[in-house]
mmCIF file as gemmi writes it, N, C-alpha and C atoms, coordinates in Angstrom:
data_model
loop_
_atom_site.group_PDB
_atom_site.id
_atom_site.type_symbol
_atom_site.label_atom_id
_atom_site.label_alt_id
_atom_site.label_comp_id
_atom_site.label_asym_id
_atom_site.label_entity_id
_atom_site.label_seq_id
_atom_site.pdbx_PDB_ins_code
_atom_site.Cartn_x
_atom_site.Cartn_y
_atom_site.Cartn_z
_atom_site.occupancy
_atom_site.B_iso_or_equiv
_atom_site.pdbx_formal_charge
_atom_site.auth_seq_id
_atom_site.auth_asym_id
_atom_site.pdbx_PDB_model_num
ATOM 1 N N . MET Axp A 1 ? 41.583 14.2 250.964 1 0 ? 1 A 1
ATOM 2 C CA . MET Axp A 1 ? 40.193 14.063 250.587 1 0 ? 1 A 1
ATOM 3 C C . MET Axp A 1 ? 39.741 12.641 250.89 1 0 ? 1 A 1
ATOM 4 N N . LEU Axp A 2 ? 38.447 12.497 250.991 1 0 ? 2 A 1
ATOM 5 C CA . LEU Axp A 2 ? 37.851 11.197 251.263 1 0 ? 2 A 1
ATOM 6 C C . LEU Axp A 2 ? 36.62 11.04 250.378 1 0 ? 2 A 1
ATOM 7 N N . THR Axp A 3 ? 36.567 9.941 249.631 1 0 ? 3 A 1
ATOM 8 C CA . THR Axp A 3 ? 35.388 9.625 248.832 1 0 ? 3 A 1
ATOM 9 C C . THR Axp A 3 ? 34.571 8.597 249.597 1 0 ? 3 A 1
ATOM 10 N N . VAL Axp A 4 ? 33.295 8.883 249.784 1 0 ? 4 A 1
ATOM 11 C CA . VAL Axp A 4 ? 32.393 8.02 250.548 1 0 ? 4 A 1
ATOM 12 C C . VAL Axp A 4 ? 31.302 7.521 249.611 1 0 ? 4 A 1
ATOM 13 N N . PHE Axp A 5 ? 31.141 6.197 249.541 1 0 ? 5 A 1
ATOM 14 C CA . PHE Axp A 5 ? 30.027 5.598 248.801 1 0 ? 5 A 1
ATOM 15 C C . PHE Axp A 5 ? 28.93 5.277 249.8 1 0 ? 5 A 1
ATOM 16 N N . LEU Axp A 6 ? 27.735 5.805 249.565 1 0 ? 6 A 1
ATOM 17 C CA . LEU Axp A 6 ? 26.561 5.513 250.382 1 0 ? 6 A 1
ATOM 18 C C . LEU Axp A 6 ? 25.612 4.696 249.512 1 0 ? 6 A 1
ATOM 19 N N . LYS Axp A 7 ? 25.558 3.396 249.752 1 0 ? 7 A 1
ATOM 20 C CA . LYS Axp A 7 ? 24.732 2.488 248.95 1 0 ? 7 A 1
ATOM 21 C C . LYS Axp A 7 ? 23.46 2.182 249.733 1 0 ? 7 A 1
ATOM 22 N N . HIS Axp A 8 ? 22.317 2.646 249.22 1 0 ? 8 A 1
ATOM 23 C CA . HIS Axp A 8 ? 21.08 2.484 249.985 1 0 ? 8 A 1
ATOM 24 C C . HIS Axp A 8 ? 20.557 1.048 249.91 1 0 ? 8 A 1
ATOM 25 N N . ASP Axp A 9 ? 19.784 0.71 250.924 1 0 ? 9 A 1
ATOM 26 C CA . ASP Axp A 9 ? 19.167 -0.615 251.041 1 0 ? 9 A 1
ATOM 27 C C . ASP Axp A 9 ? 18.039 -0.712 250.024 1 0 ? 9 A 1
ATOM 28 N N . GLN Axp A 10 ? 18.259 -1.442 248.937 1 0 ? 10 A 1
ATOM 29 C CA . GLN Axp A 10 ? 17.278 -1.523 247.855 1 0 ? 10 A 1
ATOM 30 C C . GLN Axp A 10 ? 16.091 -2.422 248.185 1 0 ? 10 A 1
ATOM 31 N N . SER Axp A 11 ? 16.119 -3.082 249.33 1 0 ? 11 A 1
ATOM 32 C CA . SER Axp A 11 ? 14.995 -3.944 249.707 1 0 ? 11 A 1
ATOM 33 C C . SER Axp A 11 ? 13.876 -3.154 250.39 1 0 ? 11 A 1
ATOM 34 N N . ARG Axp A 12 ? 14.119 -1.86 250.649 1 0 ? 12 A 1
ATOM 35 C CA . ARG Axp A 12 ? 13.137 -1.028 251.345 1 0 ? 12 A 1
ATOM 36 C C . ARG Axp A 12 ? 12.751 0.169 250.483 1 0 ? 12 A 1
ATOM 37 N N . PRO Axp A 13 ? 11.512 0.654 250.608 1 0 ? 13 A 1
ATOM 38 C CA . PRO Axp A 13 ? 11.094 1.818 249.823 1 0 ? 13 A 1
ATOM 39 C C . PRO Axp A 13 ? 11.845 3.083 250.249 1 0 ? 13 A 1
ATOM 40 N N . LEU Axp A 14 ? 12.023 3.97 249.287 1 0 ? 14 A 1
ATOM 41 C CA . LEU Axp A 14 ? 12.751 5.209 249.53 1 0 ? 14 A 1
ATOM 42 C C . LEU Axp A 14 ? 12.124 6.031 250.651 1 0 ? 14 A 1
ATOM 43 N N . SER Axp A 15 ? 10.802 6.066 250.718 1 0 ? 15 A 1
ATOM 44 C CA . SER Axp A 15 ? 10.133 6.847 251.769 1 0 ? 15 A 1
ATOM 45 C C . SER Axp A 15 ? 10.515 6.34 253.16 1 0 ? 15 A 1
ATOM 46 N N . GLU Axp A 16 ? 10.638 5.043 253.299 1 0 ? 16 A 1
ATOM 47 C CA . GLU Axp A 16 ? 11.031 4.439 254.579 1 0 ? 16 A 1
ATOM 48 C C . GLU Axp A 16 ? 12.479 4.796 254.915 1 0 ? 16 A 1
ATOM 49 N N . LEU Axp A 17 ? 13.338 4.764 253.913 1 0 ? 17 A 1
ATOM 50 C CA . LEU Axp A 17 ? 14.747 5.114 254.132 1 0 ? 17 A 1
ATOM 51 C C . LEU Axp A 17 ? 14.876 6.574 254.559 1 0 ? 17 A 1
ATOM 52 N N . LYS Axp A 18 ? 14.12 7.458 253.919 1 0 ? 18 A 1
ATOM 53 C CA . LYS Axp A 18 ? 14.164 8.88 254.274 1 0 ? 18 A 1
ATOM 54 C C . LYS Axp A 18 ? 13.689 9.107 255.705 1 0 ? 18 A 1
ATOM 55 N N . GLN Axp A 19 ? 12.655 8.375 256.124 1 0 ? 19 A 1
ATOM 56 C CA . GLN Axp A 19 ? 12.165 8.491 257.503 1 0 ? 19 A 1
ATOM 57 C C . GLN Axp A 19 ? 13.245 8.066 258.492 1 0 ? 19 A 1
ATOM 58 N N . GLN Axp A 20 ? 13.936 6.978 258.184 1 0 ? 20 A 1
ATOM 59 C CA . GLN Axp A 20 ? 14.987 6.507 259.082 1 0 ? 20 A 1
ATOM 60 C C . GLN Axp A 20 ? 16.142 7.501 259.139 1 0 ? 20 A 1
ATOM 61 N N . LEU Axp A 21 ? 16.52 8.075 257.998 1 0 ? 21 A 1
ATOM 62 C CA . LEU Axp A 21 ? 17.584 9.089 257.992 1 0 ? 21 A 1
ATOM 63 C C . LEU Axp A 21 ? 17.195 10.276 258.864 1 0 ? 21 A 1
ATOM 64 N N . ALA Axp A 22 ? 15.936 10.709 258.77 1 0 ? 22 A 1
ATOM 65 C CA . ALA Axp A 22 ? 15.469 11.83 259.59 1 0 ? 22 A 1
ATOM 66 C C . ALA Axp A 22 ? 15.51 11.464 261.072 1 0 ? 22 A 1
ATOM 67 N N . LYS Axp A 23 ? 15.043 10.269 261.405 1 0 ? 23 A 1
ATOM 68 C CA . LYS Axp A 23 ? 15.037 9.809 262.801 1 0 ? 23 A 1
ATOM 69 C C . LYS Axp A 23 ? 16.45 9.748 263.362 1 0 ? 23 A 1
ATOM 70 N N . GLN Axp A 24 ? 17.392 9.309 262.554 1 0 ? 24 A 1
ATOM 71 C CA . GLN Axp A 24 ? 18.792 9.184 262.988 1 0 ? 24 A 1
ATOM 72 C C . GLN Axp A 24 ? 19.565 10.499 262.826 1 0 ? 24 A 1
ATOM 73 N N . GLU Axp A 25 ? 18.89 11.552 262.332 1 0 ? 25 A 1
ATOM 74 C CA . GLU Axp A 25 ? 19.459 12.897 262.165 1 0 ? 25 A 1
ATOM 75 C C . GLU Axp A 25 ? 20.679 12.923 261.247 1 0 ? 25 A 1
ATOM 76 N N . PHE Axp A 26 ? 20.629 12.112 260.209 1 0 ? 26 A 1
ATOM 77 C CA . PHE Axp A 26 ? 21.747 12.03 259.268 1 0 ? 26 A 1
ATOM 78 C C . PHE Axp A 26 ? 22.124 13.399 258.71 1 0 ? 26 A 1
ATOM 79 N N . HIS Axp A 27 ? 21.141 14.15 258.23 1 0 ? 27 A 1
ATOM 80 C CA . HIS Axp A 27 ? 21.443 15.424 257.572 1 0 ? 27 A 1
ATOM 81 C C . HIS Axp A 27 ? 21.854 16.521 258.549 1 0 ? 27 A 1
ATOM 82 N N . LYS Axp A 28 ? 21.638 16.332 259.83 1 0 ? 28 A 1
ATOM 83 C CA . LYS Axp A 28 ? 22.15 17.268 260.838 1 0 ? 28 A 1
ATOM 84 C C . LYS Axp A 28 ? 23.612 16.983 261.149 1 0 ? 28 A 1
ATOM 85 N N . VAL Axp A 29 ? 23.998 15.718 261.054 1 0 ? 29 A 1
ATOM 86 C CA . VAL Axp A 29 ? 25.307 15.28 261.541 1 0 ? 29 A 1
ATOM 87 C C . VAL Axp A 29 ? 26.338 15.106 260.425 1 0 ? 29 A 1
ATOM 88 N N . PHE Axp A 30 ? 25.894 14.716 259.234 1 0 ? 30 A 1
ATOM 89 C CA . PHE Axp A 30 ? 26.83 14.429 258.144 1 0 ? 30 A 1
ATOM 90 C C . PHE Axp A 30 ? 26.685 15.45 257.041 1 0 ? 30 A 1
ATOM 91 N N . PRO Axp A 31 ? 27.776 16.004 256.607 1 0 ? 31 A 1
ATOM 92 C CA . PRO Axp A 31 ? 29.126 15.864 257.151 1 0 ? 31 A 1
ATOM 93 C C . PRO Axp A 31 ? 29.278 16.733 258.394 1 0 ? 31 A 1
ATOM 94 N N . PRO Axp A 32 ? 30.239 16.399 259.245 1 0 ? 32 A 1
ATOM 95 C CA . PRO Axp A 32 ? 30.46 17.217 260.437 1 0 ? 32 A 1
ATOM 96 C C . PRO Axp A 32 ? 30.786 18.668 260.053 1 0 ? 32 A 1
ATOM 97 N N . ALA Axp A 33 ? 30.437 19.59 260.919 1 0 ? 33 A 1
ATOM 98 C CA . ALA Axp A 33 ? 30.718 21.011 260.682 1 0 ? 33 A 1
ATOM 99 C C . ALA Axp A 33 ? 32.2 21.205 260.377 1 0 ? 33 A 1
ATOM 100 N N . GLY Axp A 34 ? 32.465 22.016 259.376 1 0 ? 34 A 1
ATOM 101 C CA . GLY Axp A 34 ? 33.844 22.324 259.014 1 0 ? 34 A 1
ATOM 102 C C . GLY Axp A 34 ? 34.467 21.373 258.012 1 0 ? 34 A 1
ATOM 103 N N . VAL Axp A 35 ? 33.789 20.269 257.701 1 0 ? 35 A 1
ATOM 104 C CA . VAL Axp A 35 ? 34.27 19.35 256.666 1 0 ? 35 A 1
ATOM 105 C C . VAL Axp A 35 ? 33.666 19.822 255.346 1 0 ? 35 A 1
ATOM 106 N N . GLU Axp A 36 ? 34.524 20.077 254.368 1 0 ? 36 A 1
ATOM 107 C CA . GLU Axp A 36 ? 34.074 20.633 253.087 1 0 ? 36 A 1
ATOM 108 C C . GLU Axp A 36 ? 33.572 19.534 252.155 1 0 ? 36 A 1
ATOM 109 N N . VAL Axp A 37 ? 32.396 19.737 251.595 1 0 ? 37 A 1
ATOM 110 C CA . VAL Axp A 37 ? 31.846 18.823 250.593 1 0 ? 37 A 1
ATOM 111 C C . VAL Axp A 37 ? 32.267 19.34 249.22 1 0 ? 37 A 1
ATOM 112 N N . LEU Axp A 38 ? 33.102 18.576 248.518 1 0 ? 38 A 1
ATOM 113 C CA . LEU Axp A 38 ? 33.538 18.963 247.177 1 0 ? 38 A 1
ATOM 114 C C . LEU Axp A 38 ? 32.526 18.548 246.122 1 0 ? 38 A 1
ATOM 115 N N . SER Axp A 39 ? 31.895 17.402 246.332 1 0 ? 39 A 1
ATOM 116 C CA . SER Axp A 39 ? 30.829 16.961 245.424 1 0 ? 39 A 1
ATOM 117 C C . SER Axp A 39 ? 29.955 15.95 246.147 1 0 ? 39 A 1
ATOM 118 N N . TRP Axp A 40 ? 28.702 15.876 245.692 1 0 ? 40 A 1
ATOM 119 C CA . TRP Axp A 40 ? 27.746 14.92 246.252 1 0 ? 40 A 1
ATOM 120 C C . TRP Axp A 40 ? 26.843 14.525 245.092 1 0 ? 40 A 1
ATOM 121 N N . ASN Axp A 41 ? 27.105 13.368 244.527 1 0 ? 41 A 1
ATOM 122 C CA . ASN Axp A 41 ? 26.424 12.939 243.306 1 0 ? 41 A 1
ATOM 123 C C . ASN Axp A 41 ? 25.722 11.608 243.486 1 0 ? 41 A 1
ATOM 124 N N . ILE Axp A 42 ? 24.72 11.402 242.646 1 0 ? 42 A 1
ATOM 125 C CA . ILE Axp A 42 ? 24.092 10.092 242.524 1 0 ? 42 A 1
ATOM 126 C C . ILE Axp A 42 ? 24.769 9.381 241.363 1 0 ? 42 A 1
ATOM 127 N N . THR Axp A 43 ? 25.238 8.182 241.605 1 0 ? 43 A 1
ATOM 128 C CA . THR Axp A 43 ? 25.808 7.343 240.56 1 0 ? 43 A 1
ATOM 129 C C . THR Axp A 43 ? 24.916 6.117 240.475 1 0 ? 43 A 1
ATOM 130 N N . MET Axp A 44 ? 24.157 6.033 239.396 1 0 ? 44 A 1
ATOM 131 C CA . MET Axp A 44 ? 23.202 4.928 239.266 1 0 ? 44 A 1
ATOM 132 C C . MET Axp A 44 ? 23.944 3.597 239.315 1 0 ? 44 A 1
ATOM 133 N N . GLY Axp A 45 ? 23.403 2.68 240.095 1 0 ? 45 A 1
ATOM 134 C CA . GLY Axp A 45 ? 24.031 1.38 240.284 1 0 ? 45 A 1
ATOM 135 C C . GLY Axp A 45 ? 24.947 1.338 241.496 1 0 ? 45 A 1
ATOM 136 N N . ILE Axp A 46 ? 25.346 2.509 241.99 1 0 ? 46 A 1
ATOM 137 C CA . ILE Axp A 46 ? 26.2 2.578 243.183 1 0 ? 46 A 1
ATOM 138 C C . ILE Axp A 46 ? 25.434 3.243 244.315 1 0 ? 46 A 1
ATOM 139 N N . GLY Axp A 47 ? 24.912 4.419 244.069 1 0 ? 47 A 1
ATOM 140 C CA . GLY Axp A 47 ? 24.224 5.196 245.092 1 0 ? 47 A 1
ATOM 141 C C . GLY Axp A 47 ? 24.807 6.589 245.152 1 0 ? 47 A 1
ATOM 142 N N . GLN Axp A 48 ? 24.907 7.134 246.342 1 0 ? 48 A 1
ATOM 143 C CA . GLN Axp A 48 ? 25.456 8.474 246.514 1 0 ? 48 A 1
ATOM 144 C C . GLN Axp A 48 ? 26.968 8.38 246.668 1 0 ? 48 A 1
ATOM 145 N N . VAL Axp A 49 ? 27.658 9.277 245.981 1 0 ? 49 A 1
ATOM 146 C CA . VAL Axp A 49 ? 29.115 9.346 246.059 1 0 ? 49 A 1
ATOM 147 C C . VAL Axp A 49 ? 29.456 10.753 246.538 1 0 ? 49 A 1
ATOM 148 N N . VAL Axp A 50 ? 30.044 10.827 247.726 1 0 ? 50 A 1
ATOM 149 C CA . VAL Axp A 50 ? 30.343 12.106 248.362 1 0 ? 50 A 1
ATOM 150 C C . VAL Axp A 50 ? 31.855 12.247 248.464 1 0 ? 50 A 1
ATOM 151 N N . VAL Axp A 51 ? 32.372 13.38 247.991 1 0 ? 51 A 1
ATOM 152 C CA . VAL Axp A 51 ? 33.803 13.654 248.108 1 0 ? 51 A 1
ATOM 153 C C . VAL Axp A 51 ? 33.969 14.789 249.111 1 0 ? 51 A 1
ATOM 154 N N . LEU Axp A 52 ? 34.738 14.513 250.155 1 0 ? 52 A 1
ATOM 155 C CA . LEU Axp A 52 ? 34.958 15.462 251.247 1 0 ? 52 A 1
ATOM 156 C C . LEU Axp A 52 ? 36.418 15.897 251.288 1 0 ? 52 A 1
ATOM 157 N N . ARG Axp A 53 ? 36.643 17.139 251.701 1 0 ? 53 A 1
ATOM 158 C CA . ARG Axp A 53 ? 38.006 17.602 251.969 1 0 ? 53 A 1
ATOM 159 C C . ARG Axp A 53 ? 38.112 17.804 253.48 1 0 ? 53 A 1
ATOM 160 N N . LEU Axp A 54 ? 39.09 17.151 254.078 1 0 ? 54 A 1
ATOM 161 C CA . LEU Axp A 54 ? 39.268 17.234 255.521 1 0 ? 54 A 1
ATOM 162 C C . LEU Axp A 54 ? 40.68 16.812 255.885 1 0 ? 54 A 1
ATOM 163 N N . PRO Axp A 55 ? 41.181 17.297 257.015 1 0 ? 55 A 1
ATOM 164 C CA . PRO Axp A 55 ? 42.48 16.805 257.478 1 0 ? 55 A 1
ATOM 165 C C . PRO Axp A 55 ? 42.336 15.384 258.018 1 0 ? 55 A 1
ATOM 166 N N . ALA Axp A 56 ? 43.398 14.619 257.922 1 0 ? 56 A 1
ATOM 167 C CA . ALA Axp A 56 ? 43.371 13.226 258.394 1 0 ? 56 A 1
ATOM 168 C C . ALA Axp A 56 ? 42.946 13.134 259.857 1 0 ? 56 A 1
ATOM 169 N N . SER Axp A 57 ? 43.222 14.156 260.625 1 0 ? 57 A 1
ATOM 170 C CA . SER Axp A 57 ? 42.869 14.145 262.049 1 0 ? 57 A 1
ATOM 171 C C . SER Axp A 57 ? 41.355 14.1 262.279 1 0 ? 57 A 1
ATOM 172 N N . ARG Axp A 58 ? 40.553 14.34 261.238 1 0 ? 58 A 1
ATOM 173 C CA . ARG Axp A 58 ? 39.09 14.349 261.39 1 0 ? 58 A 1
ATOM 174 C C . ARG Axp A 58 ? 38.43 13.098 260.82 1 0 ? 58 A 1
ATOM 175 N N . LEU Axp A 59 ? 39.232 12.138 260.358 1 0 ? 59 A 1
ATOM 176 C CA . LEU Axp A 59 ? 38.665 10.917 259.778 1 0 ? 59 A 1
ATOM 177 C C . LEU Axp A 59 ? 37.761 10.175 260.76 1 0 ? 59 A 1
ATOM 178 N N . ALA Axp A 60 ? 38.189 10.047 261.994 1 0 ? 60 A 1
ATOM 179 C CA . ALA Axp A 60 ? 37.387 9.325 262.989 1 0 ? 60 A 1
ATOM 180 C C . ALA Axp A 60 ? 36.038 10.015 263.2 1 0 ? 60 A 1
ATOM 181 N N . GLU Axp A 61 ? 36.028 11.327 263.195 1 0 ? 61 A 1
ATOM 182 C CA . GLU Axp A 61 ? 34.789 12.089 263.373 1 0 ? 61 A 1
ATOM 183 C C . GLU Axp A 61 ? 33.811 11.833 262.218 1 0 ? 61 A 1
ATOM 184 N N . VAL Axp A 62 ? 34.33 11.806 261 1 0 ? 62 A 1
ATOM 185 C CA . VAL Axp A 62 ? 33.486 11.511 259.833 1 0 ? 62 A 1
ATOM 186 C C . VAL Axp A 62 ? 32.969 10.08 259.921 1 0 ? 62 A 1
ATOM 187 N N . ASN Axp A 63 ? 33.845 9.159 260.292 1 0 ? 63 A 1
ATOM 188 C CA . ASN Axp A 63 ? 33.451 7.756 260.421 1 0 ? 63 A 1
ATOM 189 C C . ASN Axp A 63 ? 32.33 7.595 261.447 1 0 ? 63 A 1
ATOM 190 N N . LEU Axp A 64 ? 32.46 8.245 262.589 1 0 ? 64 A 1
ATOM 191 C CA . LEU Axp A 64 ? 31.419 8.154 263.626 1 0 ? 64 A 1
ATOM 192 C C . LEU Axp A 64 ? 30.106 8.775 263.164 1 0 ? 64 A 1
ATOM 193 N N . ALA Axp A 65 ? 30.175 9.862 262.412 1 0 ? 65 A 1
ATOM 194 C CA . ALA Axp A 65 ? 28.95 10.472 261.891 1 0 ? 65 A 1
ATOM 195 C C . ALA Axp A 65 ? 28.205 9.478 261.009 1 0 ? 65 A 1
ATOM 196 N N . ILE Axp A 66 ? 28.94 8.749 260.192 1 0 ? 66 A 1
ATOM 197 C CA . ILE Axp A 66 ? 28.324 7.725 259.33 1 0 ? 66 A 1
ATOM 198 C C . ILE Axp A 66 ? 27.777 6.581 260.181 1 0 ? 66 A 1
ATOM 199 N N . GLU Axp A 67 ? 28.596 6.06 261.088 1 0 ? 67 A 1
ATOM 200 C CA . GLU Axp A 67 ? 28.17 4.921 261.913 1 0 ? 67 A 1
ATOM 201 C C . GLU Axp A 67 ? 26.913 5.247 262.713 1 0 ? 67 A 1
ATOM 202 N N . ASN Axp A 68 ? 26.85 6.45 263.257 1 0 ? 68 A 1
ATOM 203 C CA . ASN Axp A 68 ? 25.739 6.819 264.135 1 0 ? 68 A 1
ATOM 204 C C . ASN Axp A 68 ? 24.466 7.225 263.404 1 0 ? 68 A 1
ATOM 205 N N . THR Axp A 69 ? 24.572 7.625 262.139 1 0 ? 69 A 1
ATOM 206 C CA . THR Axp A 69 ? 23.381 8.169 261.478 1 0 ? 69 A 1
ATOM 207 C C . THR Axp A 69 ? 23.022 7.531 260.144 1 0 ? 69 A 1
ATOM 208 N N . ALA Axp A 70 ? 23.933 6.803 259.525 1 0 ? 70 A 1
ATOM 209 C CA . ALA Axp A 70 ? 23.656 6.267 258.183 1 0 ? 70 A 1
ATOM 210 C C . ALA Axp A 70 ? 23.443 4.761 258.161 1 0 ? 70 A 1
ATOM 211 N N . TRP Axp A 71 ? 24.002 4.075 259.131 1 0 ? 71 A 1
ATOM 212 C CA . TRP Axp A 71 ? 23.872 2.619 259.117 1 0 ? 71 A 1
ATOM 213 C C . TRP Axp A 71 ? 22.409 2.231 259.254 1 0 ? 71 A 1
ATOM 214 N N . GLY Axp A 72 ? 22.034 1.182 258.556 1 0 ? 72 A 1
ATOM 215 C CA . GLY Axp A 72 ? 20.645 0.748 258.517 1 0 ? 72 A 1
ATOM 216 C C . GLY Axp A 72 ? 19.931 1.263 257.275 1 0 ? 72 A 1
ATOM 217 N N . VAL Axp A 73 ? 20.433 2.374 256.738 1 0 ? 73 A 1
ATOM 218 C CA . VAL Axp A 73 ? 19.916 2.924 255.486 1 0 ? 73 A 1
ATOM 219 C C . VAL Axp A 73 ? 20.913 2.654 254.368 1 0 ? 73 A 1
ATOM 220 N N . TYR Axp A 74 ? 22.181 2.889 254.68 1 0 ? 74 A 1
ATOM 221 C CA . TYR Axp A 74 ? 23.247 2.743 253.693 1 0 ? 74 A 1
ATOM 222 C C . TYR Axp A 74 ? 24.269 1.704 254.14 1 0 ? 74 A 1
ATOM 223 N N . THR Axp A 75 ? 24.843 1.001 253.187 1 0 ? 75 A 1
ATOM 224 C CA . THR Axp A 75 ? 26.133 0.358 253.41 1 0 ? 75 A 1
ATOM 225 C C . THR Axp A 75 ? 27.149 1.354 252.867 1 0 ? 75 A 1
ATOM 226 N N . THR Axp A 76 ? 28.335 1.345 253.428 1 0 ? 76 A 1
ATOM 227 C CA . THR Axp A 76 ? 29.286 2.403 253.095 1 0 ? 76 A 1
ATOM 228 C C . THR Axp A 76 ? 30.631 1.838 252.678 1 0 ? 76 A 1
ATOM 229 N N . GLU Axp A 77 ? 31.301 2.601 251.856 1 0 ? 77 A 1
ATOM 230 C CA . GLU Axp A 77 ? 32.69 2.328 251.493 1 0 ? 77 A 1
ATOM 231 C C . GLU Axp A 77 ? 33.418 3.665 251.52 1 0 ? 77 A 1
ATOM 232 N N . PHE Axp A 78 ? 34.669 3.631 251.954 1 0 ? 78 A 1
ATOM 233 C CA . PHE Axp A 78 ? 35.487 4.839 252.078 1 0 ? 78 A 1
ATOM 234 C C . PHE Axp A 78 ? 36.769 4.663 251.274 1 0 ? 78 A 1
ATOM 235 N N . PHE Axp A 79 ? 37.143 5.718 250.555 1 0 ? 79 A 1
ATOM 236 C CA . PHE Axp A 79 ? 38.351 5.679 249.748 1 0 ? 79 A 1
ATOM 237 C C . PHE Axp A 79 ? 39.129 6.979 249.928 1 0 ? 79 A 1
ATOM 238 N N . PRO Axp A 80 ? 40.351 6.908 250.507 1 0 ? 80 A 1
ATOM 239 C CA . PRO Axp A 80 ? 41.187 8.111 250.534 1 0 ? 80 A 1
ATOM 240 C C . PRO Axp A 80 ? 41.459 8.531 249.085 1 0 ? 80 A 1
ATOM 241 N N . THR Axp A 81 ? 41.403 9.82 248.831 1 0 ? 81 A 1
ATOM 242 C CA . THR Axp A 81 ? 41.444 10.343 247.477 1 0 ? 81 A 1
ATOM 243 C C . THR Axp A 81 ? 42.381 11.549 247.434 1 0 ? 81 A 1
ATOM 244 N N . TYR Axp A 82 ? 43.001 11.78 246.282 1 0 ? 82 A 1
ATOM 245 C CA . TYR Axp A 82 ? 43.727 13.031 246.106 1 0 ? 82 A 1
ATOM 246 C C . TYR Axp A 82 ? 43.512 13.544 244.693 1 0 ? 82 A 1
ATOM 247 N N . ASN Axp A 83 ? 43.745 14.835 244.505 1 0 ? 83 A 1
ATOM 248 C CA . ASN Axp A 83 ? 43.511 15.489 243.226 1 0 ? 83 A 1
ATOM 249 C C . ASN Axp A 83 ? 44.692 15.22 242.3 1 0 ? 83 A 1
ATOM 250 N N . PHE Axp A 84 ? 44.475 14.432 241.282 1 0 ? 84 A 1
ATOM 251 C CA . PHE Axp A 84 ? 45.513 14.069 240.319 1 0 ? 84 A 1
ATOM 252 C C . PHE Axp A 84 ? 45.507 14.988 239.096 1 0 ? 84 A 1
ATOM 253 N N . MET Axp A 85 ? 44.507 15.843 238.978 1 0 ? 85 A 1
ATOM 254 C CA . MET Axp A 85 ? 44.357 16.67 237.783 1 0 ? 85 A 1
ATOM 255 C C . MET Axp A 85 ? 45.611 17.484 237.448 1 0 ? 85 A 1
ATOM 256 N N . PRO Axp A 86 ? 46.233 18.21 238.383 1 0 ? 86 A 1
ATOM 257 C CA . PRO Axp A 86 ? 47.42 18.991 238.017 1 0 ? 86 A 1
ATOM 258 C C . PRO Axp A 86 ? 48.566 18.107 237.496 1 0 ? 86 A 1
ATOM 259 N N . ILE Axp A 87 ? 48.716 16.933 238.064 1 0 ? 87 A 1
ATOM 260 C CA . ILE Axp A 87 ? 49.771 16.018 237.626 1 0 ? 87 A 1
ATOM 261 C C . ILE Axp A 87 ? 49.466 15.502 236.227 1 0 ? 87 A 1
ATOM 262 N N . ALA Axp A 88 ? 48.226 15.088 236.001 1 0 ? 88 A 1
ATOM 263 C CA . ALA Axp A 88 ? 47.836 14.585 234.681 1 0 ? 88 A 1
ATOM 264 C C . ALA Axp A 88 ? 47.986 15.668 233.62 1 0 ? 88 A 1
ATOM 265 N N . GLN Axp A 89 ? 47.584 16.88 233.937 1 0 ? 89 A 1
ATOM 266 C CA . GLN Axp A 89 ? 47.704 17.972 232.973 1 0 ? 89 A 1
ATOM 267 C C . GLN Axp A 89 ? 49.166 18.27 232.648 1 0 ? 89 A 1
ATOM 268 N N . ALA Axp A 90 ? 50.024 18.249 233.658 1 0 ? 90 A 1
ATOM 269 C CA . ALA Axp A 90 ? 51.454 18.488 233.429 1 0 ? 90 A 1
ATOM 270 C C . ALA Axp A 90 ? 52.049 17.39 232.554 1 0 ? 90 A 1
ATOM 271 N N . GLU Axp A 91 ? 51.669 16.148 232.794 1 0 ? 91 A 1
ATOM 272 C CA . GLU Axp A 91 ? 52.164 15.031 231.98 1 0 ? 91 A 1
ATOM 273 C C . GLU Axp A 91 ? 51.671 15.142 230.538 1 0 ? 91 A 1
ATOM 274 N N . GLN Axp A 92 ? 50.431 15.536 230.359 1 0 ? 92 A 1
ATOM 275 C CA . GLN Axp A 92 ? 49.894 15.708 229.005 1 0 ? 92 A 1
ATOM 276 C C . GLN Axp A 92 ? 50.626 16.821 228.265 1 0 ? 92 A 1
ATOM 277 N N . GLU Axp A 93 ? 50.835 17.928 228.936 1 0 ? 93 A 1
ATOM 278 C CA . GLU Axp A 93 ? 51.538 19.054 228.32 1 0 ? 93 A 1
ATOM 279 C C . GLU Axp A 93 ? 52.961 18.659 227.942 1 0 ? 93 A 1
ATOM 280 N N . LYS Axp A 94 ? 53.632 17.966 228.833 1 0 ? 94 A 1
ATOM 281 C CA . LYS Axp A 94 ? 54.999 17.498 228.569 1 0 ? 94 A 1
ATOM 282 C C . LYS Axp A 94 ? 55.014 16.574 227.352 1 0 ? 94 A 1
ATOM 283 N N . ALA Axp A 95 ? 54.062 15.657 227.277 1 0 ? 95 A 1
ATOM 284 C CA . ALA Axp A 95 ? 54.005 14.707 226.16 1 0 ? 95 A 1
ATOM 285 C C . ALA Axp A 95 ? 53.713 15.423 224.843 1 0 ? 95 A 1
ATOM 286 N N . ARG Axp A 96 ? 52.876 16.41 224.885 1 0 ? 96 A 1
ATOM 287 C CA . ARG Axp A 96 ? 52.521 17.139 223.657 1 0 ? 96 A 1
ATOM 288 C C . ARG Axp A 96 ? 53.666 18.003 223.148 1 0 ? 96 A 1
ATOM 289 N N . LEU Axp A 97 ? 54.512 18.475 224.046 1 0 ? 97 A 1
ATOM 290 C CA . LEU Axp A 97 ? 55.628 19.334 223.66 1 0 ? 97 A 1
ATOM 291 C C . LEU Axp A 97 ? 56.873 18.559 223.25 1 0 ? 97 A 1
ATOM 292 N N . SER Axp A 98 ? 56.945 17.297 223.622 1 0 ? 98 A 1
ATOM 293 C CA . SER Axp A 98 ? 58.142 16.515 223.282 1 0 ? 98 A 1
ATOM 294 C C . SER Axp A 98 ? 58.04 16.008 221.846 1 0 ? 98 A 1
ATOM 295 N N . PRO Axp A 99 ? 59.197 15.887 221.172 1 0 ? 99 A 1
ATOM 296 C CA . PRO Axp A 99 ? 59.176 15.403 219.788 1 0 ? 99 A 1
ATOM 297 C C . PRO Axp A 99 ? 58.76 13.935 219.725 1 0 ? 99 A 1
ATOM 298 N N . PRO Axp A 100 ? 58.13 13.521 218.617 1 0 ? 100 A 1
ATOM 299 C CA . PRO Axp A 100 ? 57.743 12.11 218.467 1 0 ? 100 A 1
ATOM 300 C C . PRO Axp A 100 ? 58.968 11.21 218.514 1 0 ? 100 A 1
ATOM 301 N N . GLN Axp A 101 ? 58.771 10.011 219 1 0 ? 101 A 1
ATOM 302 C CA . GLN Axp A 101 ? 59.906 9.085 219.119 1 0 ? 101 A 1
ATOM 303 C C . GLN Axp A 101 ? 59.934 8.084 218.019 1 0 ? 101 A 1
């Protein structure tokens, strides 16, 4: 998985940013076809946080989609991510079942 932070340029009005995204065809290109969007949220103070599921072999394609269509509107950060929930749940269950020390 890949977590992408899209931080919009706060020095420009939102209407102007939307026009630039349309001109650069951001919503046509990102995410590339076949890349699964697990979540796409607004995090106040950060911007848009998008979590994608994709094979590592497609990282360059996602990167190019951002470079070609989002730059100028967003600054970006990328974080490789994995699902820790099953591990955390197993550890919690183990801790709850073990006798107090």
